[in-house]
C-alpha positions as CSV (number, residue, x, y, z in Angstrom):
1,M,171.8,75.1,-124.3
2,A,167.9,74.4,-125.2
3,A,165.8,71.1,-123.6
4,A,162.3,69.7,-124.9
5,A,160.3,67.7,-123.4
6,R,159.7,64.3,-124.9
7,G,155.8,63.9,-125.0
8,C,155.9,60.2,-126.2
9,G,152.3,58.5,-126.3
10,G,152.3,55.5,-123.6
11,V,154.6,57.6,-121.2
12,W,152.0,57.4,-118.6
13,R,151.3,54.7,-116.6
14,R,148.8,54.0,-113.8
15,A,150.8,53.2,-110.5
16,W,150.5,49.9,-109.2
17,Q,148.2,49.0,-106.2
18,R,148.3,46.4,-103.4
19,G,145.4,44.1,-103.7
20,A,144.2,41.1,-101.9
21,G,146.4,38.7,-102.8
22,G,149.8,41.0,-102.6
23,P,151.6,43.4,-104.2
24,A,151.5,42.9,-108.3
25,P,154.8,42.5,-110.3
26,A,156.0,46.0,-111.5
27,P,157.0,45.9,-114.9
28,R,160.7,46.7,-116.1
29,G,161.1,50.2,-115.5
30,Q,157.9,50.7,-113.6
31,R,157.8,53.2,-110.9
32,A,156.4,52.2,-107.2
33,V,155.6,55.6,-106.4
34,A,154.2,58.3,-108.4
35,C,155.4,61.9,-108.3
36,N,154.6,65.3,-109.0
37,A,156.9,68.6,-109.6
38,R,157.0,68.8,-105.8
39,G,158.3,65.5,-104.9
40,G,154.7,64.0,-103.7
41,A,152.2,62.1,-105.3
42,V,150.4,62.9,-108.1
43,P,146.9,63.8,-107.7
44,E,144.7,60.4,-108.5
45,G,142.5,60.1,-111.6
46,K,138.9,61.1,-111.5
47,S,138.1,57.4,-111.8
48,G,139.4,56.8,-108.3
49,L,141.9,54.7,-109.7
50,A,145.8,55.2,-108.6
51,P,147.7,58.1,-109.8
52,W,149.1,59.0,-113.2
53,V,152.5,57.9,-113.0
54,P,154.6,60.8,-115.2
55,V,157.6,59.8,-117.4
56,V,160.1,62.3,-118.1
57,G,162.4,62.2,-121.3
58,L,164.7,64.9,-122.0
59,E,166.3,65.9,-125.4
60,I,169.0,68.8,-125.2
61,H,170.4,70.8,-127.9
62,A,173.9,72.2,-126.7
63,Q,175.2,74.7,-128.7
64,I,179.4,73.8,-128.9
65,S,181.8,76.1,-128.1
66,S,183.3,76.5,-131.7
67,N,184.6,79.4,-133.4
68,S,183.4,78.7,-136.5
69,K,180.8,76.7,-137.7
70,L,180.3,72.7,-138.0
71,F,180.4,72.5,-141.7
72,S,182.2,75.8,-142.5
73,G,184.8,78.6,-141.9
74,S,182.1,81.2,-140.8
75,Q,182.6,82.6,-137.5
76,V,180.6,81.8,-134.7
77,Q,179.5,85.0,-133.0
78,F,176.6,86.1,-130.8
79,A,174.4,89.4,-131.8
80,A,176.3,89.8,-135.0
81,P,174.5,91.9,-137.9
82,P,171.4,89.5,-139.3
83,N,173.3,87.4,-142.3
84,S,177.0,88.9,-141.9
85,L,178.8,85.4,-140.9
86,V,176.9,83.5,-143.7
87,S,179.3,81.0,-146.0
88,F,178.3,79.9,-149.3
89,F,177.9,76.1,-147.7
90,D,175.3,77.9,-144.9
91,A,173.4,79.4,-147.6
92,S,173.2,75.8,-149.4
93,L,174.5,77.4,-152.7
94,P,174.6,74.9,-155.2
95,G,178.4,73.2,-155.4
96,T,179.3,74.1,-152.3
97,L,180.6,70.9,-150.1
98,P,181.0,70.3,-146.3
99,V,184.4,70.3,-144.0
100,L,183.9,68.8,-140.9
101,N,185.1,70.9,-137.8
102,R,187.8,68.8,-135.8
103,R,187.2,71.2,-132.7
104,C,183.5,70.1,-132.4
105,V,184.2,66.1,-132.4
106,E,186.8,66.8,-130.0
107,A,184.2,68.5,-128.1
108,A,181.7,65.6,-128.5
109,V,183.7,63.2,-127.8
110,M,184.9,64.8,-124.3
111,T,180.9,65.0,-124.0
112,G,180.7,61.5,-124.4
113,L,183.5,60.5,-122.4
114,A,182.5,62.6,-119.4
115,L,178.9,61.2,-119.3
116,N,180.5,57.3,-119.4
117,C,179.2,57.2,-122.6
118,S,181.0,54.6,-124.9
119,I,182.4,56.2,-128.0
120,N,181.9,54.7,-131.4
121,K,185.1,54.9,-133.4
122,K,183.1,55.0,-136.5
123,S,180.0,57.3,-136.6
124,L,177.8,58.0,-140.0
125,F,176.0,61.3,-141.3
126,D,172.7,61.4,-142.1
127,R,170.1,64.0,-143.6
128,K,166.8,64.6,-141.7
129,H,164.8,66.1,-144.7
130,Y,162.0,69.0,-143.2
131,F,161.2,72.5,-144.7
132,Y,161.9,75.7,-143.1
133,A,162.0,78.8,-144.3
134,D,165.7,79.0,-142.3
135,L,166.8,75.9,-143.2
136,P,168.0,76.5,-147.0
137,A,169.0,73.1,-147.8
138,G,165.5,72.1,-147.0
139,Y,167.4,69.3,-144.9
140,Q,169.8,68.9,-141.2
141,I,172.7,66.8,-141.2
142,T,172.8,64.9,-138.0
143,Q,173.8,61.5,-137.0
144,Q,170.4,59.4,-136.7
145,R,171.8,56.2,-137.7
146,V,175.1,55.5,-135.9
147,P,175.7,58.8,-133.3
148,I,179.1,59.6,-132.5
149,A,178.7,58.4,-128.9
150,V,176.1,56.1,-127.4
151,N,174.7,54.1,-123.8
152,G,175.8,56.5,-121.0
153,S,174.8,58.2,-117.9
154,L,174.5,61.0,-115.8
155,S,174.1,61.1,-111.9
156,Y,172.6,64.0,-110.8
157,S,171.3,65.3,-106.9
158,L,168.1,65.9,-106.0
159,C,166.8,67.8,-102.8
160,I,163.9,66.3,-100.8
161,D,161.2,68.8,-100.3
162,N,163.4,71.1,-101.0
163,K,166.1,71.0,-97.9
164,M,169.7,71.0,-99.2
165,S,170.8,68.8,-96.4
166,Q,168.7,66.0,-97.4
167,M,169.7,64.7,-100.7
168,V,169.7,61.7,-103.1
169,T,171.4,61.2,-106.3
170,K,169.5,59.6,-109.2
171,T,170.9,58.5,-112.4
172,V,169.5,59.0,-115.5
173,R,170.2,56.7,-119.3
174,I,171.8,58.7,-121.6
175,K,170.7,57.3,-125.5
176,Q,172.9,59.0,-126.9
177,I,174.9,61.9,-128.6
178,Q,175.0,63.2,-131.7
179,L,176.4,65.5,-133.8
180,E,174.4,68.1,-136.2
181,Q,174.1,71.9,-137.8
182,D,171.6,74.6,-136.2
183,S,169.4,76.2,-138.6
184,G,168.5,79.8,-139.2
185,K,166.5,82.3,-137.3
186,S,163.3,83.4,-138.3
187,L,161.9,86.7,-137.6
188,H,158.6,87.3,-137.7
189,D,157.2,91.0,-138.0
190,D,153.2,90.5,-137.1
191,T,153.1,94.7,-137.9
192,R,154.0,93.6,-141.6
193,S,152.7,90.6,-141.6
194,Q,156.1,89.0,-143.0
195,T,158.5,86.7,-142.2
196,L,162.4,87.8,-142.2
197,V,165.5,85.6,-142.1
198,D,168.7,85.4,-140.9
199,L,171.1,82.4,-141.4
200,N,173.9,83.6,-139.2
201,R,173.3,80.8,-136.7
202,A,172.6,78.2,-139.7
203,G,175.5,75.5,-139.3
204,V,176.5,76.4,-135.6
205,G,177.7,73.3,-134.0
206,L,175.3,71.4,-132.4
207,M,175.4,68.5,-129.7
208,E,172.1,66.2,-129.4
209,V,172.4,64.8,-125.7
210,V,169.0,62.0,-125.8
211,M,167.6,61.0,-122.6
212,E,165.8,58.0,-121.6
213,P,162.9,58.9,-120.0
214,D,164.0,57.9,-116.5
215,M,162.8,60.9,-114.5
216,C,159.1,61.5,-113.3
217,C,159.2,65.1,-112.4
218,G,160.4,68.7,-113.5
219,E,162.7,68.7,-110.8
220,E,164.4,65.5,-111.3
221,A,164.4,67.3,-115.1
222,A,165.9,70.5,-114.2
223,A,168.3,68.7,-111.6
224,A,169.7,66.7,-114.6
225,V,169.9,69.6,-116.5
226,R,171.4,71.8,-114.3
227,E,174.1,69.0,-113.5
228,L,174.9,68.8,-117.3
229,Q,174.6,72.6,-118.0
230,L,177.6,72.6,-114.9
231,I,179.7,69.4,-117.5
232,L,179.3,71.2,-120.4
233,Q,180.2,74.6,-119.2
234,T,178.2,75.4,-122.0
235,L,176.5,79.0,-123.0
236,G,172.6,79.4,-122.1
237,S,170.5,77.6,-119.9
238,S,167.3,75.4,-120.3
239,Q,163.3,76.5,-118.5
240,A,163.0,73.5,-116.6
241,V,159.5,74.6,-115.3
242,M,158.0,73.5,-118.8
243,A,158.0,69.7,-117.7
244,D,156.1,70.6,-114.8
245,Y,153.5,72.3,-117.1
246,E,153.8,69.4,-119.2
247,I,153.0,66.5,-116.5
248,Q,150.1,68.7,-115.7
249,R,148.8,69.0,-119.4
250,Q,149.0,65.8,-119.5
251,I,147.2,64.6,-116.8
252,E,144.2,66.8,-118.2
253,E,144.4,65.1,-121.6
254,L,144.3,61.2,-120.4
255,E,141.4,62.2,-117.8
256,N,139.3,64.0,-120.2
257,G,139.5,60.8,-122.3
258,G,142.4,62.3,-125.3
259,T,145.3,61.3,-126.0
260,I,149.3,62.2,-125.9
261,L,150.3,63.5,-129.3
262,N,153.9,62.2,-130.7
263,E,155.3,66.0,-130.8
264,T,157.9,68.5,-129.7
265,R,156.4,71.0,-127.8
266,A,158.0,74.9,-126.1
267,F,157.3,76.1,-123.1
268,D,155.9,79.9,-124.0
269,S,156.2,82.1,-120.6
270,K,154.2,84.5,-122.0
271,L,150.8,82.1,-122.0
272,G,152.7,80.3,-119.3
273,C,151.9,76.7,-121.0
274,T,153.6,74.4,-123.4
275,V,152.7,74.8,-127.2
276,P,153.3,72.7,-129.8
277,M,156.0,73.2,-132.3
278,R,156.5,70.1,-135.0
279,D,155.4,66.4,-134.9
280,K,158.2,63.8,-134.3
281,E,159.4,60.6,-136.5
282,G,156.6,58.6,-135.7
283,K,154.4,61.3,-137.4
284,Q,155.8,63.1,-140.1
285,D,158.6,61.5,-142.0
286,Y,161.7,62.8,-142.3
287,R,163.3,60.6,-145.1
288,F,166.2,60.0,-143.6
289,M,169.3,59.4,-145.5
290,P,172.9,58.9,-145.4
291,E,174.6,61.8,-146.0
292,P,176.6,61.4,-149.4
293,N,179.0,64.8,-149.0
294,L,180.9,63.0,-145.6
295,P,182.5,60.0,-145.4
296,P,182.5,58.3,-141.9
297,L,183.8,59.9,-139.1
298,I,186.9,57.4,-137.7
299,L,188.3,57.8,-134.4
300,Y,190.9,56.2,-132.7
301,D,192.0,54.6,-129.7
302,A,195.8,54.2,-128.3
303,K,195.5,50.6,-129.7
304,S,194.5,51.2,-133.1
305,L,196.8,54.7,-133.7
306,P,198.5,53.7,-136.9
307,A,201.9,54.6,-137.0
308,N,202.3,56.2,-140.4
309,L,199.5,58.6,-139.5
310,N,199.8,62.3,-138.7
311,H,198.5,62.5,-135.1
312,Q,197.5,66.0,-135.6
313,Q,195.0,65.2,-138.5
314,V,193.6,62.5,-136.1
315,V,190.7,62.6,-132.8
316,N,192.5,60.1,-130.4
317,I,189.7,59.2,-127.6
318,D,192.4,58.2,-125.0
319,W,194.3,61.4,-125.7
320,I,191.3,63.4,-124.9
321,H,190.0,60.8,-121.8
322,E,193.5,61.8,-120.5
323,R,193.3,65.4,-120.2
324,L,189.7,65.4,-118.9
325,P,189.2,67.9,-116.3
326,D,187.5,67.1,-113.2
327,L,183.9,66.9,-113.4
328,P,181.7,68.4,-110.7
329,S,180.9,65.9,-109.0
330,V,184.6,65.2,-108.6
331,K,185.2,69.1,-107.5
332,R,182.6,68.8,-105.1
333,A,184.0,65.8,-103.1
334,K,187.6,67.7,-103.2
335,L,185.8,70.5,-101.6
336,V,184.5,68.5,-98.7
337,E,187.5,66.7,-97.6
338,Q,189.9,69.8,-98.3
339,Y,188.0,72.5,-96.3
340,G,185.7,70.3,-94.4
341,I,182.7,71.9,-95.6
342,L,178.9,70.4,-95.8
343,P,177.9,68.3,-98.9
344,E,175.3,70.9,-99.4
345,H,177.7,73.5,-99.2
346,S,179.3,72.4,-102.1
347,F,176.7,71.9,-104.4
348,T,175.9,75.6,-104.0
349,L,179.6,76.7,-104.7
350,L,179.5,74.8,-108.6
351,N,175.9,76.1,-108.9
352,E,177.1,79.7,-108.3
353,D,179.3,80.6,-111.6
354,G,182.5,81.8,-110.0
355,L,181.5,81.1,-106.3
356,T,183.8,78.1,-105.6
357,E,186.8,80.3,-107.2
358,F,186.0,83.3,-104.7
359,F,185.8,80.9,-101.9
360,E,189.1,79.2,-101.9
361,N,191.3,82.9,-102.6
362,V,189.4,83.7,-99.4
363,V,190.0,80.9,-97.4
364,K,193.7,81.4,-98.8
365,Q,193.5,85.3,-97.6
366,T,192.4,84.5,-94.2
367,Q,193.2,83.5,-90.2
368,M,189.5,82.0,-90.2
369,K,188.7,78.3,-90.9
370,P,186.9,77.5,-94.0
371,K,184.1,76.3,-92.1
372,K,183.5,79.6,-90.8
373,V,184.2,81.4,-93.8
374,I,181.4,79.3,-96.2
375,G,179.3,80.9,-93.6
376,W,179.6,84.4,-94.4
377,I,180.1,83.6,-98.6
378,L,176.5,82.1,-98.7
379,K,174.7,83.5,-95.9
380,D,175.9,87.1,-95.9
381,L,177.9,87.8,-99.5
382,L,175.1,85.5,-101.6
383,S,172.3,87.1,-100.4
384,Y,173.4,90.2,-100.8
385,L,174.6,89.6,-104.4
386,K,171.0,87.8,-105.0
387,Q,168.9,90.8,-103.8
388,H,170.7,93.1,-106.0
389,S,170.5,90.5,-108.9
390,L,174.6,90.4,-109.5
391,T,177.0,88.0,-110.1
392,V,180.0,87.1,-108.1
393,K,182.1,88.7,-111.1
394,E,180.2,91.5,-110.3
395,S,180.2,92.2,-106.3
396,P,181.4,95.3,-105.4
397,V,183.4,93.2,-102.4
398,S,186.5,91.5,-103.9
399,S,187.7,87.9,-102.1
400,F,190.8,90.3,-100.9
401,L,188.2,92.6,-98.7
402,L,186.1,90.2,-97.3
403,A,189.2,88.1,-96.4
404,D,190.8,91.2,-94.8
405,L,187.1,91.6,-93.1
406,L,187.3,88.3,-91.5
407,N,190.9,88.8,-89.9
408,L,189.8,91.4,-88.4
409,L,187.1,89.4,-86.7
410,E,189.3,86.1,-86.0
411,K,191.8,88.3,-84.1
412,K,188.9,89.8,-82.1
413,E,189.3,93.2,-83.4
414,I,185.7,94.0,-83.7
415,S,182.3,91.4,-83.0
416,S,180.4,89.8,-85.5
417,T,177.9,92.0,-85.4
418,A,180.0,95.4,-86.4
419,A,182.0,92.7,-89.2
420,K,178.0,92.6,-90.5
421,Q,178.0,96.6,-90.2
422,V,181.5,96.5,-92.2
423,L,180.1,94.3,-94.8
424,A,177.2,96.6,-95.6
425,E,179.9,99.3,-95.8
426,L,181.9,97.5,-98.4
427,W,178.7,96.9,-100.5
428,K,179.0,100.3,-100.8
429,G,181.9,100.2,-103.2
430,E,183.1,103.4,-101.9
431,E,187.2,101.9,-101.8
432,K,187.3,101.8,-98.3
433,T,189.1,99.2,-96.8
434,P,187.7,97.2,-93.5
435,L,190.0,98.7,-90.8
436,E,189.3,102.4,-92.3
437,I,185.5,101.3,-92.2
438,V,185.9,100.1,-88.6
439,K,188.1,103.2,-87.1
440,E,185.2,106.0,-89.1
441,K,182.4,104.3,-87.5
442,K,184.3,103.3,-83.9
443,L,183.5,100.2,-84.2
444,E,186.7,98.5,-82.4
445,L,185.6,96.0,-79.8
446,I,186.2,97.6,-75.9
447,Q,189.2,96.2,-74.6
448,D,188.7,98.2,-70.9
449,Q,187.3,95.2,-69.1
450,K,186.7,97.1,-66.2
451,E,184.3,99.2,-68.5
452,L,182.8,96.0,-69.6
453,E,182.1,94.9,-66.2
454,Q,180.2,97.8,-65.7
455,I,178.0,97.8,-68.8
456,C,177.3,94.0,-67.5
457,Q,176.5,95.2,-64.0
458,A,174.1,98.0,-65.0
459,V,171.9,95.5,-67.3
460,I,172.0,93.3,-64.3
461,D,170.7,96.0,-61.8
462,G,168.1,96.7,-64.5
463,Q,166.7,93.1,-65.3
464,E,165.4,91.8,-62.1
465,N,163.0,89.1,-63.8
466,E,165.2,88.0,-66.2
467,V,168.1,87.8,-63.0
468,M,165.6,85.7,-61.3
469,A,164.7,83.5,-63.9
470,I,168.2,82.7,-64.6
471,K,169.2,81.6,-61.3
472,A,166.1,79.2,-60.9
473,G,167.7,77.9,-64.0
474,N,166.1,78.8,-67.0
475,R,169.5,79.5,-68.8
476,K,168.4,80.4,-71.8
477,V,167.2,84.1,-70.6
478,L,171.0,84.7,-70.4
479,N,171.1,85.5,-74.3
480,K,168.6,88.2,-73.6
481,L,171.1,89.8,-71.4
482,I,173.8,89.0,-73.6
483,G,171.8,91.1,-76.3
484,L,171.1,93.7,-73.9
485,V,174.8,94.3,-73.5
486,Q,175.6,94.4,-77.1
487,R,172.8,96.8,-77.6
488,E,174.7,99.3,-74.7
489,T,177.7,99.1,-76.5
490,Q,176.6,99.0,-80.5
491,G,178.0,95.9,-81.1
492,R,181.7,96.8,-79.8
493,S,181.4,94.0,-77.0
494,N,182.6,90.3,-77.5
495,P,179.6,88.1,-77.1
496,V,181.8,85.6,-75.3
497,L,183.8,87.9,-72.7
498,V,180.4,89.2,-72.3
499,K,178.7,85.8,-71.5
500,Q,181.6,84.5,-69.1
501,L,181.3,88.1,-67.3
502,L,177.6,87.4,-66.8
503,E,178.1,84.3,-65.2
504,K,180.5,85.3,-63.0
505,K,178.5,88.2,-61.6
506,L,175.1,86.6,-61.6
507,S,176.5,83.3,-59.3
508,Q,177.9,85.8,-57.1
């Protein structure tokens, strides 16, 4: 999935300032507070006026998950040999005609419904002319005039000051969703000063999701794209950092007296800046015209579906709507309600591919409460995965092993300190069970209370200053004594029991 920031002339405005006569009325859509990519105010201009207000809109091209291309029967396959998946139509040979892929239409309808769009029962295809070496026909088939879906919205959540516990929900309007075909790929060989063309990608089905310029910083754009990625469950990702660099570039351009061109720009990770790709419709004549080889795309709902039509040969909007899966927002709400976890934890579970299933599998297999399980998942397991750049599916610690470990902890057979040691051993992937590691490392909790009382007494006898402080009312010092007992027992003592024993002895 690729995203392009729409650099449109007139998207920068000065924030309104309160004058002597009271606040000036803000025009429709005007933001009262400017924000930058970190959520704070954008620095004010050189002239001392109010800060520039960035307005961010996105056009996102998502490759449709389909076995074949949008208008031909050619396979869609990643990393296939160059030009091995090219039909006569893909190569634009004379006499070839497009045949619309039903799967791509259904995917676009499903996406439109998920994004609260109105689905057009009649949509049209157009030719968009531009000349690239990897576009054999000299035009792209798209839906410029009457797209398949319009007037939707996408709600997304944003952290305040990078704090997961402080989140706000925002909404960006969806102008339209349109079907279109991808171009091929140009491979530039600088050493030989030549360009090679691979048409495997030519004709692959895309959905272009056009968002209105309702966002004001890179964080908002990134959050919206991430939520869209979760909804689409498609391949690929977007480098939303592009929006941050583009905002700063446009500020500098305006402050230096320049103008913002209507163009598409891409983020160059090597240069660390955005670079121009091509002018947009206002600057370049794409000579849009109706696609003569494709009739209007007609969709039906339960009311308009004729009785004499074969239901297998039409696309029924209501049928698709009834089979929509739970969207991320619904899944998060269910996780909070079912397991009693915090809302911010539900975001992390869904943002990491496979983590929700892992968490639920652990909960099913352990006696520990979900609120405790989530801590082990997010703080311990996830940190291990991040350190080793592994996905959840690549974790050497399965949900069964983690549940087995948490059961030992819940039964008070080991301490939490020992449990972390066991987890570290499990991470080595030596195919040992948690119980085998506990016995091998002698990490079982000390069950002999008399032995534990002797250790506690020894610690008290050796810490006279701390004992005096506790008896003087400083109860926080008690944690130090508990830690010392834990060190003496090498983590094999129950902290709760140790605390009880210490308090009993100190009160005597």
